[in-house]
N, C-alpha and C positions, 0 to 999 in steps of 0.2 A: 454419457459421452460415447462417442463412437471410436472404433479402432480402424475404420477404413478411410481415414483422411490422408494417408500417405506419409512417408517418412519426412519429407521437407516440412510439412505443416506440423508434424510432431516436434521436430527440432526447433522450428520457429516458436511454437507454443512453450517449449521448454526454455527457450531464450527469454520470452516475455515473463515466464514464471521467475526466472533468475533475476531479471530486472526488477520484478516486484519484490523479491526478497531483499535485494540491495536497497531499494527505495525504502522499504520498511525499516531496515537497519539504519539507514542514513537519517530518516525522520526521527527515529527513537534516540539516536545517539549524537545528533548534530551538535547539540549544545556542549559536548565534551571534546569536540575535535579541536586540535591546536591551531588550525588555520583560520584567520579572520575571513578569508574569502568563503569558506564553507559556512560560517555563521551568517554572512550576508546572503548567500544563496538560499540557505534555509529560511531566513527571515522573509524572503519573497516566495519561495517555493511552497512552504507549508500552508500559508493562507490561500494560495492559488489551488492547492490540492483540496483543502477543506471546502472552498467555494465550488470546486468541481463536484465534490460529493453532494453538496447541497442542491446544485442545479440538476445534475444527472441522476441522482439517487442510486448510482452504481459507480464502481471504479472502472475507469477506461482500461487499465492494465488487466484486470480480471475479465472484462468483456472481451478484449483481444485474445487472451489466452483461451477462454471458453469457445470463442468463435473458431479459432484455429483448430481446436480439438473436436469441433463438430457438435458442440453442446447445443441442444435445441432451445435452451433458455438464455443463451448469451445475449447480453444487452438489457436484461430486465432484472429486477431484484430477486427473482427466483433462481438466478444463476449461482447463488451461494456466496458465502463470504470467504475471502482469502484467509483472514485471520482464523476463522473456524477450522479451515482445512489445515492451516499451518500448525495450530495447536493439536489437531488430530494426529499429525505425524508423530507426536511424542506421547500419544495416548491420553490427552486431556480433552474432555468434551466441554465446549462452551456453546451457548446459544447465540444466534445472530444479534439480538439486542445487546447482549453482553459484549460481543465483539465490537459492535458499533460504538458503544460507550467507551470501551478501552481505546479504540482507534482515536476518537476525539480527545479523550483525556491525555493520552500519550502525545498526540500532535500538539495540543495547546501547551502542555508542560514543556515540551522541547522548544517550542516557539518562545515561550517565556524565558527559558534558560538562555537561548541565543540572544534575546533582547537584553537580558540582564548582563550577559558577558560583554555585549557590544557597547551598551550605553551607561552601565553603572560600574561594573568591575573594571572594564577597560582592557 
């Protein structure tokens, strides 16, 4: 990454990073939220997010952040994994394939929890 992108792009990249963190937290914990509207939103958002991963092979939020930071690999799988870097912040090293499996597993589990609460538990 480069440091010569200017302060506005750095702030924008930090904003996209923050949105990515919030999205990750929401997808992980949507099934426990007390609002039915959050469950319905997750029921449509999570499959759309997974479909995006399948089609694009990269996350749009990670791509935007990396592009704003001037990363030469922004937009292709070499740009790196958000989850790998997030774990790295707390000193845990995981591989890209592990991060990918975790992302899918957590997303599907949360989606299942939302569906369970909406259609079975009530």
